[in-house]
KOLNUBA-281298 format. One line per 4 residues: their letters; for each residue x, y, z of N, C-alpha, C. Coordinates in nm, 2 decimals, m for minus. Layout:
a> X Y Z X Y Z X Y Z  ...
This chain:
xxxx> 9.58 7.08 9.82 9.65 7.20 9.87 9.56 7.28 9.96  9.61 7.32 10.08 9.53 7.40 10.17 9.53 7.54 10.12  9.41 7.61 10.10 9.42 7.74 10.05 9.47 7.84 10.16  9.54 7.94 10.11 9.60 8.04 10.20 9.49 8.13 10.26
xxxx> 9.49 8.14 10.39 9.39 8.23 10.45 9.47 8.34 10.53  9.45 8.47 10.50 9.52 8.57 10.58 9.48 8.57 10.73  9.57 8.61 10.81 9.54 8.62 10.95 9.42 8.72 10.98  9.32 8.68 11.05 9.21 8.77 11.08 9.26 8.88 11.17
xxxx> 9.22 9.00 11.14 9.26 9.11 11.22 9.18 9.13 11.34  9.24 9.18 11.45 9.16 9.22 11.57 9.18 9.37 11.59  9.07 9.44 11.63 9.07 9.58 11.64 9.07 9.63 11.78  9.13 9.74 11.80 9.13 9.80 11.94 9.12 9.95 11.92
xxxx> 9.01 10.01 11.96 9.00 10.16 11.95 8.99 10.20 11.80  8.93 10.11 11.72 8.92 10.15 11.58 9.04 10.12 11.49  9.15 10.07 11.55 9.27 10.04 11.48 9.29 9.89 11.47  9.33 9.84 11.35 9.37 9.70 11.33 9.51 9.68 11.39
xxxx> 9.52 9.62 11.51 9.64 9.61 11.58 9.76 9.55 11.50  9.74 9.43 11.44 9.85 9.38 11.36 9.90 9.47 11.25  9.81 9.54 11.18 9.86 9.63 11.08 9.94 9.75 11.14  9.89 9.80 11.25 9.96 9.91 11.32 10.10 9.87 11.36
xxxx> 10.10 9.75 11.42 10.23 9.70 11.47 10.33 9.68 11.36  10.28 9.62 11.25 10.36 9.59 11.13 10.42 9.72 11.07  10.33 9.82 11.06 10.38 9.95 11.00 10.47 10.02 11.09  10.45 10.01 11.22 10.54 10.07 11.32 10.68 10.01 11.32
xxxx> 10.68 9.87 11.31 10.81 9.80 11.30 10.89 9.84 11.18  10.81 9.84 11.06 10.88 9.87 10.94 10.93 10.02 10.94  10.83 10.11 10.98 10.87 10.25 10.99 10.98 10.28 11.08  10.98 10.22 11.20 11.08 10.24 11.30 11.22 10.19 11.25
xxxx> 11.21 10.07 11.19 11.34 10.02 11.13 11.39 10.11 11.02  11.31 10.16 10.94 11.35 10.25 10.83 11.41 10.38 10.89  11.35 10.43 11.00 11.41 10.55 11.07 11.55 10.52 11.13  11.56 10.40 11.18 11.70 10.36 11.23 11.80 10.35 11.12
xxxx> 11.75 10.30 11.01 11.85 10.30 10.89 11.88 10.44 10.84  11.78 10.53 10.84 11.81 10.66 10.80 11.91 10.73 10.89  11.90 10.71 11.02 12.00 10.76 11.12 12.14 10.71 11.09  12.14 10.58 11.06 12.27 10.52 11.03 12.33 10.57 10.90
xxxx> 12.24 10.60 10.80 12.29 10.65 10.68 12.34 10.79 10.70  12.27 10.87 10.78 12.32 11.01 10.80 12.45 11.01 10.87  12.48 10.90 10.95 12.61 10.89 11.02 12.71 10.82 10.93  12.67 10.79 10.80 12.76 10.72 10.71 12.80 10.59 10.76
xxxx> 12.71 10.52 10.83 12.74 10.38 10.87 12.69 10.28 10.77  12.77 10.17 10.75 12.73 10.07 10.66 12.62 9.99 10.71  12.54 9.93 10.62 12.43 9.84 10.66 12.44 9.71 10.59  12.44 9.60 10.67 12.46 9.47 10.61 12.35 9.44 10.52
xxxx> 12.38 9.38 10.40 12.27 9.35 10.30 12.16 9.26 10.35  12.19 9.18 10.45 12.09 9.09 10.51 11.98 9.17 10.58  12.02 9.29 10.63 11.91 9.38 10.68 11.82 9.42 10.57  11.87 9.45 10.45 11.79 9.49 10.34 11.69 9.38 10.31
xxxx> 11.74 9.25 10.31 11.65 9.14 10.28 11.54 9.12 10.38  11.57 9.15 10.51 11.47 9.13 10.61 11.36 9.23 10.60  11.40 9.36 10.56 11.30 9.46 10.54 11.21 9.43 10.42  11.27 9.38 10.31 11.19 9.35 10.19 11.09 9.23 10.23
xxxx> 11.14 9.14 10.31 11.06 9.02 10.35 10.94 9.08 10.43  10.97 9.17 10.53 10.86 9.22 10.61 10.76 9.30 10.53  10.81 9.38 10.43 10.72 9.46 10.35 10.63 9.38 10.26  10.68 9.26 10.22 10.59 9.18 10.14 10.50 9.09 10.22
xxxx> 10.55 9.03 10.33 10.47 8.94 10.41 10.36 9.00 10.49  10.39 9.12 10.55 10.29 9.19 10.63 10.16 9.21 10.56  10.16 9.27 10.44 10.03 9.29 10.36 9.96 9.16 10.33  10.04 9.05 10.31 9.98 8.92 10.27 9.91 8.86 10.40
xxxx> 9.98 8.87 10.51 9.93 8.81 10.63 9.81 8.89 10.69  9.82 9.02 10.69 9.72 9.11 10.76 9.63 9.18 10.66  9.63 9.15 10.53 9.54 9.21 10.43 9.55 9.36 10.43  9.68 9.41 10.43 9.70 9.55 10.41 9.68 9.59 10.27
xxxx> 9.58 9.67 10.24 9.55 9.71 10.10 9.55 9.87 10.09  9.56 9.92 9.97 9.57 10.06 9.95 9.46 10.09 9.84  9.39 10.20 9.86 9.29 10.24 9.76 9.35 10.28 9.63  9.28 10.25 9.52 9.33 10.28 9.39 9.23 10.37 9.32
xxxx> 9.29 10.46 9.24 9.21 10.54 9.15 9.24 10.51 9.01  9.13 10.48 8.93 9.15 10.44 8.79 9.21 10.56 8.71  9.32 10.53 8.64 9.38 10.63 8.55 9.30 10.63 8.42  9.32 10.74 8.34 9.24 10.75 8.22 9.26 10.63 8.12
xxxx> 9.38 10.57 8.12 9.40 10.46 8.03 9.32 10.34 8.07  9.29 10.32 8.20 9.21 10.21 8.25 9.06 10.25 8.24  9.04 10.37 8.28 8.90 10.42 8.29 8.83 10.42 8.15  8.91 10.43 8.04 8.86 10.43 7.91 8.79 10.29 7.88
xxxx> 8.85 10.18 7.93 8.79 10.05 7.91 8.66 10.04 7.99  8.67 10.09 8.12 8.55 10.08 8.21 8.43 10.16 8.15  8.46 10.28 8.10 8.35 10.37 8.05 8.29 10.31 7.92  8.37 10.25 7.84 8.32 10.19 7.72 8.22 10.08 7.75
xxxx> 8.25 9.99 7.84 8.16 9.89 7.88 8.04 9.95 7.96  8.06 10.05 8.04 7.96 10.11 8.12 7.85 10.18 8.03  7.90 10.24 7.92 7.81 10.32 7.84 7.75 10.26 7.71  7.80 10.14 7.68 7.74 10.07 7.56 7.59 10.03 7.59
xxxx> 7.51 10.03 7.48 7.37 9.98 7.50 7.37 9.84 7.56  7.26 9.81 7.64 7.24 9.68 7.69 7.24 9.58 7.57  7.28 9.45 7.60 7.29 9.34 7.51 7.39 9.36 7.40  7.49 9.45 7.42 7.60 9.46 7.33 7.68 9.33 7.34
xxxx> 7.75 9.30 7.23 7.83 9.18 7.22 7.98 9.22 7.24  8.04 9.15 7.34 8.18 9.17 7.37 8.25 9.04 7.36  8.36 9.04 7.28 8.45 8.93 7.27 8.56 8.94 7.37  8.57 8.83 7.45 8.68 8.83 7.55 8.78 8.72 7.52
xxxx> 8.90 8.75 7.49 9.00 8.66 7.44 9.09 8.62 7.56  9.10 8.49 7.59 9.19 8.44 7.69 9.32 8.39 7.63  9.41 8.47 7.60 9.54 8.43 7.53 9.65 8.43 7.63  9.64 8.35 7.73 9.75 8.34 7.83 9.75 8.20 7.89
xxxx> 9.86 8.17 7.97 9.87 8.04 8.03 9.87 8.05 8.18  9.88 7.94 8.26 9.87 7.95 8.40 9.98 8.03 8.46  10.10 8.03 8.40 10.21 8.11 8.46 10.18 8.26 8.46  10.10 8.31 8.36 10.07 8.45 8.34 9.93 8.48 8.42
xxxx> 9.86 8.38 8.45 9.72 8.40 8.50 9.72 8.48 8.63  9.81 8.47 8.73 9.80 8.55 8.85 9.80 8.70 8.82  9.86 8.74 8.71 9.87 8.88 8.67 9.75 8.93 8.59  9.70 8.85 8.50 9.60 8.89 8.40 9.46 8.84 8.43
xxxx> 9.46 8.73 8.50 9.32 8.67 8.53 9.23 8.77 8.61  9.29 8.84 8.71 9.20 8.94 8.78 9.14 9.04 8.68  9.21 9.08 8.58 9.15 9.17 8.48 9.03 9.11 8.41  9.05 8.98 8.37 8.94 8.91 8.30 8.82 8.90 8.39
xxxx> 8.84 8.86 8.51 8.73 8.84 8.61 8.65 8.97 8.63  8.72 9.08 8.64 8.66 9.21 8.67 8.58 9.26 8.55  8.63 9.24 8.43 8.56 9.28 8.31 8.44 9.19 8.28  8.45 9.06 8.31 8.34 8.97 8.30 8.22 9.02 8.39
xxxx> 8.26 9.04 8.52 8.16 9.08 8.61 8.09 9.21 8.57  8.17 9.31 8.52 8.12 9.44 8.48 8.02 9.42 8.36  8.07 9.35 8.26 7.99 9.33 8.14 7.86 9.26 8.17  7.86 9.16 8.25 7.73 9.09 8.28 7.64 9.17 8.37
xxxx> 7.70 9.25 8.46 7.62 9.34 8.54 7.55 9.44 8.45  7.61 9.48 8.34 7.55 9.58 8.24 7.46 9.51 8.14  7.44 9.37 8.16 7.35 9.30 8.07 7.40 9.29 7.93  7.54 9.29 7.91 7.59 9.26 7.78 7.61 9.11 7.76
xxxx> 7.63 9.08 7.63 7.65 8.94 7.59 7.80 8.91 7.57  7.85 8.80 7.61 7.99 8.77 7.61 8.02 8.65 7.51  8.13 8.67 7.43 8.17 8.56 7.34 8.32 8.53 7.39  8.34 8.41 7.44 8.47 8.37 7.49 8.55 8.30 7.38
xxxx> 8.68 8.33 7.36 8.76 8.27 7.26 8.90 8.26 7.31  8.98 8.17 7.25 9.12 8.16 7.29 9.21 8.12 7.17  9.32 8.18 7.16 9.42 8.14 7.05 9.54 8.06 7.12  9.53 8.04 7.25 9.63 7.96 7.32 9.56 7.83 7.37
xxxx> 9.63 7.72 7.35 9.58 7.59 7.39 9.55 7.59 7.54  9.64 7.66 7.62 9.62 7.67 7.77 9.50 7.76 7.80  9.46 7.84 7.71 9.36 7.94 7.75 9.22 7.88 7.77  9.19 7.77 7.70 9.06 7.71 7.70 9.03 7.66 7.84
xxxx> 9.12 7.59 7.91 9.10 7.54 8.04 9.08 7.66 8.14  9.16 7.76 8.13 9.14 7.88 8.21 9.01 7.95 8.19  8.97 7.95 8.06 8.84 8.01 8.02 8.72 7.93 8.08  8.73 7.80 8.07 8.62 7.72 8.12 8.61 7.73 8.27
xxxx> 8.72 7.73 8.34 8.72 7.75 8.48 8.66 7.88 8.53  8.70 7.99 8.46 8.64 8.12 8.49 8.49 8.12 8.47  8.45 8.07 8.36 8.30 8.07 8.33 8.23 7.99 8.44  8.28 7.87 8.47 8.21 7.79 8.57 8.21 7.84 8.71
xxxx> 8.31 7.92 8.74 8.32 7.97 8.88 8.24 8.10 8.90  8.24 8.19 8.79 8.18 8.32 8.81 8.03 8.32 8.77  8.00 8.27 8.65 7.86 8.29 8.60 7.76 8.22 8.68  7.77 8.09 8.71 7.66 8.02 8.78 7.64 8.08 8.92
xxxx> 7.75 8.11 8.99 7.74 8.16 9.13 7.69 8.30 9.14  7.74 8.39 9.05 7.71 8.53 9.06 7.60 8.58 8.97  7.58 8.51 8.86 7.48 8.55 8.76 7.40 8.43 8.72  7.33 8.36 8.81 7.26 8.24 8.78 7.15 8.25 8.67
xxxx> 7.10 8.37 8.65 7.00 8.39 8.55 7.05 8.39 8.41  7.19 8.40 8.39 7.25 8.41 8.26 7.25 8.27 8.20  7.22 8.26 8.07 7.21 8.13 8.00 7.31 8.12 7.89  7.37 8.00 7.88 7.47 7.97 7.78 7.40 7.97 7.64
xxxx> 7.46 8.04 7.55 7.41 8.05 7.42 7.32 8.18 7.40  7.27 8.23 7.51 7.19 8.35 7.50 7.26 8.47 7.55  7.32 8.45 7.67 7.39 8.56 7.74 7.54 8.55 7.72  7.59 8.43 7.70 7.73 8.41 7.68 7.75 8.28 7.61
xxxx> 7.87 8.27 7.54 7.90 8.14 7.47 8.06 8.13 7.47  8.10 8.01 7.47 8.25 7.98 7.46 8.27 7.91 7.33  8.36 7.98 7.25 8.40 7.91 7.12 8.52 7.82 7.14  8.59 7.83 7.26 8.70 7.75 7.29 8.83 7.79 7.22
xxxx> 8.92 7.70 7.21 9.05 7.72 7.15 9.06 7.68 7.00  9.13 7.76 6.92 9.15 7.73 6.78 9.29 7.76 6.75  9.36 7.65 6.70 9.50 7.67 6.65 9.51 7.75 6.53  9.62 7.82 6.51 9.64 7.89 6.38 9.69 8.03 6.40
xxxx> 9.70 8.07 6.53 9.76 8.21 6.56 9.69 8.32 6.48  9.77 8.40 6.42 9.72 8.52 6.34 9.63 8.47 6.23  9.65 8.35 6.18 9.56 8.30 6.07 9.42 8.29 6.11  9.39 8.26 6.24 9.26 8.25 6.29 9.19 8.39 6.28
xxxx> 9.27 8.49 6.33 9.22 8.63 6.33 9.19 8.68 6.18  9.27 8.64 6.09 9.25 8.68 5.95 9.12 8.63 5.89  9.08 8.51 5.95 8.96 8.45 5.90 8.84 8.51 5.97  8.84 8.51 6.10 8.72 8.55 6.17 8.69 8.70 6.16
xxxx> 8.79 8.78 6.11 8.76 8.92 6.09 8.66 8.94 5.98  8.65 8.84 5.89 8.55 8.84 5.79 8.44 8.73 5.79  8.47 8.62 5.86 8.38 8.51 5.87 8.41 8.43 5.99  8.33 8.45 6.10 8.35 8.37 6.22 8.32 8.22 6.21
xxxx> 8.21 8.20 6.14 8.16 8.06 6.13 8.24 7.97 6.05  8.32 8.03 5.96 8.42 7.95 5.88 8.52 7.89 5.96  8.57 7.96 6.07 8.67 7.91 6.16 8.61 7.84 6.28  8.50 7.88 6.32 8.43 7.82 6.44 8.29 7.78 6.40
xxxx> 8.27 7.66 6.34 8.14 7.62 6.29 8.05 7.59 6.41  8.11 7.55 6.53 8.03 7.52 6.65 8.10 7.59 6.77  8.02 7.59 6.88 8.08 7.64 7.00 8.16 7.52 7.07  8.21 7.54 7.19 8.29 7.44 7.26 8.21 7.32 7.29
xxxx> 8.07 7.33 7.29 7.99 7.21 7.32 7.94 7.14 7.20  7.98 7.19 7.08 7.94 7.12 6.96 7.81 7.18 6.90  7.76 7.28 6.96 7.63 7.34 6.90 7.67 7.43 6.79  7.60 7.41 6.67 7.63 7.50 6.56 7.60 7.64 6.59
xxxx> 7.69 7.73 6.54 7.67 7.87 6.57 7.54 7.93 6.51  7.49 7.86 6.40 7.37 7.90 6.34 7.25 7.88 6.44  7.27 7.79 6.54 7.16 7.76 6.64 7.18 7.84 6.77  7.28 7.93 6.77 7.31 8.00 6.90 7.26 8.14 6.88
xxxx> 7.17 8.18 6.97 7.10 8.31 6.96 7.20 8.43 6.96  7.30 8.42 7.04 7.40 8.53 7.05 7.46 8.56 6.92  7.46 8.47 6.82 7.52 8.49 6.69 7.42 8.53 6.58  7.30 8.56 6.62 7.20 8.61 6.53 7.25 8.75 6.48
xxxx> 7.27 8.76 6.35 7.32 8.89 6.30 7.47 8.91 6.30  7.54 8.81 6.35 7.69 8.82 6.35 7.75 8.72 6.25  7.82 8.79 6.15 7.89 8.71 6.05 8.04 8.71 6.08  8.09 8.83 6.12 8.23 8.84 6.14 8.26 8.92 6.27
xxxx> 8.38 8.94 6.30 8.42 9.02 6.41 8.38 9.17 6.40  8.35 9.21 6.28 8.31 9.35 6.25 8.16 9.37 6.30  8.09 9.26 6.34 7.96 9.27 6.38 7.95 9.27 6.53  8.06 9.26 6.61 8.05 9.26 6.75 8.08 9.41 6.79
xxxx> 8.05 9.44 6.92 8.06 9.58 6.96 8.19 9.61 7.03  8.27 9.51 7.07 8.40 9.54 7.14 8.47 9.41 7.15  8.61 9.42 7.16 8.69 9.31 7.19 8.78 9.34 7.31  8.78 9.25 7.41 8.87 9.27 7.52 8.97 9.16 7.51
xxxx> 9.09 9.19 7.47 9.20 9.09 7.46 9.29 9.09 7.58  9.29 8.97 7.65 9.37 8.96 7.77 9.48 8.86 7.74  9.60 8.90 7.77 9.71 8.81 7.76 9.85 8.88 7.77  9.95 8.83 7.70 10.08 8.89 7.71 10.18 8.83 7.62
xxxx> 10.14 8.73 7.55 10.24 8.67 7.45 10.20 8.69 7.31  10.24 8.59 7.23 10.21 8.60 7.08 10.15 8.46 7.04  10.04 8.46 6.98 9.95 8.57 6.95 9.88 8.62 7.08  9.84 8.74 7.08 9.78 8.80 7.19 9.72 8.93 7.17
xxxx> 9.71 9.02 7.26 9.64 9.15 7.25 9.70 9.23 7.13  9.83 9.23 7.11 9.88 9.31 7.00 9.83 9.26 6.86  9.82 9.13 6.85 9.76 9.07 6.72 9.61 9.10 6.70  9.54 9.11 6.81 9.40 9.14 6.81 9.38 9.29 6.76
xxxx> 9.47 9.37 6.80 9.47 9.51 6.76 9.50 9.52 6.61  9.61 9.46 6.57 9.66 9.47 6.43 9.57 9.40 6.33  9.52 9.28 6.36 9.45 9.20 6.26 9.30 9.22 6.27  9.24 9.26 6.38 9.10 9.28 6.40 9.06 9.42 6.42
xxxx> 9.12 9.49 6.52 9.08 9.62 6.54 9.12 9.72 6.43  9.23 9.69 6.36 9.27 9.78 6.26 9.22 9.75 6.12  9.14 9.64 6.11 9.08 9.60 5.99 8.97 9.70 5.95  8.94 9.73 5.82 8.84 9.82 5.79 8.70 9.78 5.85
xxxx> 8.64 9.86 5.93 8.52 9.83 5.99 8.53 9.75 6.12  8.66 9.73 6.16 8.69 9.65 6.28 8.63 9.70 6.41  8.60 9.62 6.51 8.55 9.67 6.63 8.65 9.74 6.72  8.61 9.82 6.81 8.70 9.88 6.91 8.77 9.77 6.99
xxxx> 8.89 9.78 7.02 8.97 9.68 7.10 9.03 9.74 7.23  9.01 9.68 7.34 9.08 9.71 7.46 9.17 9.59 7.50  9.27 9.62 7.57 9.37 9.51 7.61 9.39 9.51 7.76  9.42 9.39 7.81 9.47 9.36 7.94 9.59 9.28 7.93
xxxx> 9.71 9.33 7.97 9.84 9.26 7.95 9.92 9.26 8.07  10.02 9.17 8.07 10.12 9.16 8.17 10.20 9.29 8.17  10.26 9.32 8.29 10.33 9.45 8.31 10.44 9.46 8.21  10.51 9.35 8.18 10.63 9.36 8.09 10.59 9.39 7.94
xxxx> 10.46 9.36 7.91 10.41 9.38 7.78 10.35 9.52 7.76  10.30 9.58 7.87 10.23 9.71 7.86 10.30 9.81 7.78  10.43 9.83 7.80 10.50 9.94 7.72 10.49 9.92 7.57  10.48 9.79 7.52 10.47 9.77 7.38 10.33 9.81 7.33
xxxx> 10.23 9.82 7.42 10.10 9.86 7.38 10.07 10.01 7.38  10.15 10.08 7.46 10.13 10.22 7.48 10.12 10.30 7.34  10.21 10.27 7.25 10.20 10.34 7.12 10.07 10.33 7.05  9.99 10.23 7.08 9.86 10.21 7.01 9.74 10.29 7.08
xxxx> 9.77 10.35 7.20 9.67 10.42 7.27 9.69 10.57 7.24  9.58 10.64 7.22 9.44 10.60 7.23 9.37 10.57 7.09  9.45 10.59 6.98 9.39 10.58 6.85 9.35 10.43 6.81  9.43 10.34 6.85 9.40 10.20 6.81 9.35 10.11 6.92
xxxx> 9.36 10.15 7.04 9.30 10.07 7.15 9.23 10.17 7.25  9.12 10.12 7.30 9.03 10.20 7.39 9.10 10.23 7.52  9.18 10.14 7.57 9.25 10.15 7.69 9.33 10.03 7.72  9.42 10.04 7.82 9.51 9.93 7.85 9.51 9.91 8.00
xxxx> 9.49 9.78 8.04 9.51 9.74 8.18 9.64 9.67 8.18  9.74 9.74 8.24 9.88 9.70 8.25 9.91 9.64 8.38  9.94 9.51 8.38 9.99 9.44 8.50 9.88 9.44 8.61  9.93 9.40 8.73 9.84 9.39 8.84 9.79 9.53 8.89
xxxx> 9.86 9.63 8.85 9.82 9.77 8.89 9.70 9.80 8.80  9.70 9.77 8.68 9.58 9.79 8.59 9.46 9.71 8.64  9.48 9.59 8.68 9.37 9.51 8.74 9.32 9.57 8.86  9.40 9.62 8.95 9.36 9.68 9.08 9.28 9.80 9.05
xxxx> 9.32 9.88 8.95 9.25 10.01 8.92 9.11 9.97 8.87  9.10 9.87 8.78 8.97 9.83 8.73 8.88 9.78 8.84  8.94 9.69 8.93 8.86 9.64 9.04 8.81 9.75 9.13  8.89 9.85 9.16 8.85 9.97 9.24 8.74 10.04 9.18
xxxx> 8.75 10.07 9.05 8.64 10.14 8.98 8.51 10.06 8.98  8.52 9.93 8.97 8.40 9.84 8.97 8.34 9.85 9.11  8.42 9.84 9.21 8.36 9.84 9.35 8.30 9.98 9.38  8.36 10.09 9.33 8.30 10.22 9.36 8.16 10.24 9.29
xxxx> 8.15 10.17 9.17 8.02 10.19 9.10 7.92 10.07 9.12  7.97 9.96 9.17 7.88 9.84 9.19 7.92 9.78 9.33  7.86 9.84 9.44 7.88 9.79 9.57 7.85 9.64 9.59  7.76 9.59 9.50 7.72 9.45 9.50 7.84 9.35 9.50
xxxx> 7.95 9.40 9.44 8.07 9.31 9.42 8.17 9.32 9.54  8.13 9.39 9.65 8.22 9.41 9.76 8.26 9.28 9.83  8.17 9.18 9.82 8.20 9.05 9.88 8.29 8.96 9.79  8.30 9.00 9.67 8.38 8.91 9.58 8.53 8.94 9.60
xxxx> 8.61 8.84 9.56 8.75 8.85 9.58 8.81 8.95 9.48  8.90 9.03 9.53 8.96 9.13 9.44 9.12 9.11 9.45  9.17 9.01 9.38 9.31 8.98 9.39 9.40 9.09 9.34  9.35 9.17 9.25 9.44 9.29 9.20 9.46 9.38 9.32
xxxx> 9.36 9.42 9.39 9.38 9.51 9.50 9.45 9.45 9.61  9.43 9.32 9.63 9.50 9.24 9.74 9.65 9.24 9.71  9.69 9.22 9.59 9.83 9.20 9.56 9.90 9.34 9.55  9.82 9.45 9.54 9.89 9.58 9.54 9.94 9.62 9.67
xxxx> 9.89 9.55 9.78 9.94 9.58 9.92 10.09 9.55 9.93  10.13 9.42 9.91 10.28 9.39 9.91 10.36 9.46 9.81  10.30 9.48 9.69 10.38 9.55 9.58 10.41 9.69 9.62  10.31 9.76 9.67 10.32 9.91 9.70 10.42 9.92 9.82
xxxx> 10.40 9.84 9.93 10.49 9.86 10.04 10.63 9.82 10.01  10.65 9.72 9.93 10.78 9.68 9.89 10.85 9.79 9.81  10.78 9.85 9.72 10.83 9.96 9.64 10.87 10.08 9.72  10.79 10.11 9.83 10.82 10.22 9.92 10.95 10.19 9.99
xxxx> 10.97 10.06 10.04 11.09 10.03 10.11 11.21 10.03 10.02  11.20 9.99 9.89 11.31 9.99 9.80 11.35 10.13 9.77  11.25 10.22 9.75 11.28 10.36 9.72 11.35 10.43 9.84  11.31 10.39 9.96 11.37 10.44 10.08 11.52 10.40 10.09
xxxx> 11.55 10.27 10.05 11.68 10.22 10.05 11.77 10.30 9.95  11.71 10.33 9.83 11.78 10.40 9.73 11.82 10.54 9.79  11.72 10.61 9.85 11.75 10.74 9.91 11.86 10.73 10.02  11.84 10.63 10.11 11.94 10.62 10.22 12.08 10.58 10.16
xxxx> 12.08 10.50 10.06 12.21 10.47 10.00 12.28 10.59 9.94  12.21 10.67 9.88 12.27 10.79 9.82 12.31 10.89 9.93  12.23 10.90 10.04 12.27 10.98 10.15 12.40 10.94 10.21  12.41 10.80 10.23 12.53 10.75 10.29 12.65 10.77 10.20
xxxx> 12.63 10.76 10.07 12.74 10.78 9.97 12.79 10.92 9.98  12.70 11.02 9.97 12.75 11.16 9.97 12.80 11.20 10.11  12.74 11.16 10.21 12.79 11.20 10.35 12.92 11.13 10.37  12.94 11.00 10.33 13.06 10.93 10.34 13.17 11.00 10.26
xxxx> 13.14 11.05 10.14 13.24 11.12 10.06 13.29 11.25 10.13  13.20 11.32 10.20 13.23 11.44 10.26 13.33 11.41 10.38  13.30 11.31 10.45 13.38 11.27 10.57 13.52 11.24 10.52  13.54 11.17 10.40 13.67 11.14 10.35 13.74 11.27 10.31
xxxx> 13.67 11.37 10.25 13.73 11.49 10.22 13.79 11.56 10.34  13.71 11.56 10.45 13.76 11.63 10.57 13.88 11.57 10.63  13.89 11.43 10.62 14.01 11.36 10.67 14.13 11.39 10.59  14.11 11.41 10.46 14.22 11.44 10.37 14.27 11.59 10.39
């Protein structure tokens, strides 16, 4: 498959011409629709589809992005990782499949970069069979290229996938080695430096559970975070799951990265604090362009539709 490459922008007088033209076309079209709405004129639904298409495709083609500011619910996760002592142990759970990956993978990437930049130690784990392949791919793509000095077993380790759902969590909350006698490479945990002094999940400093199904972030909160002496838990979830996690914040979860918006906020906070990552891909911020512009267009159509409805009603009353 040929990877998608956005059209390279050309500038004139400090302006990116394709972006300006795209926004002028969309803005001009919306103004035309507003005028038609004020005159109570009907608009063919195909016009609506054309505008949604333009609002989504323009940011993808011309890399139109919008700056994000981390909200407190996202910043809580960032500040926890930022302020923990160096060499803290963070468990990162990959409990998702390829279908969910476009939404939650950017969260995992940003958190991994942040944790390694702070010289923390990472323990990777998955309760989903599909999670191990995604986890292995992430480790192989990010760590050797961006953190070549980090060593497997000392700075990070992958325990891989373990079947058993919540049963796995019930065991590792008191004894990790009973459920995971070795890492994914078959090395006994007793021979891995990162596990020196770690008997259970209560001995790690934080859990970052990324996913959106069951078992997933909710189960990590209930079975590990809520256990007596359990570690603080943060979650990164698909947008449709985020409302289910809000009742647990802030007492039971440090913070919530909800959907691609949460990923974009974390990426933005990371870039503001660590300019070294400016050259790295930020899919969360990149995907917020089409999402934001499409939502603006949809809201405009809602407003125009209501205007047309009320103005049309008044015209009917005058005729009567």
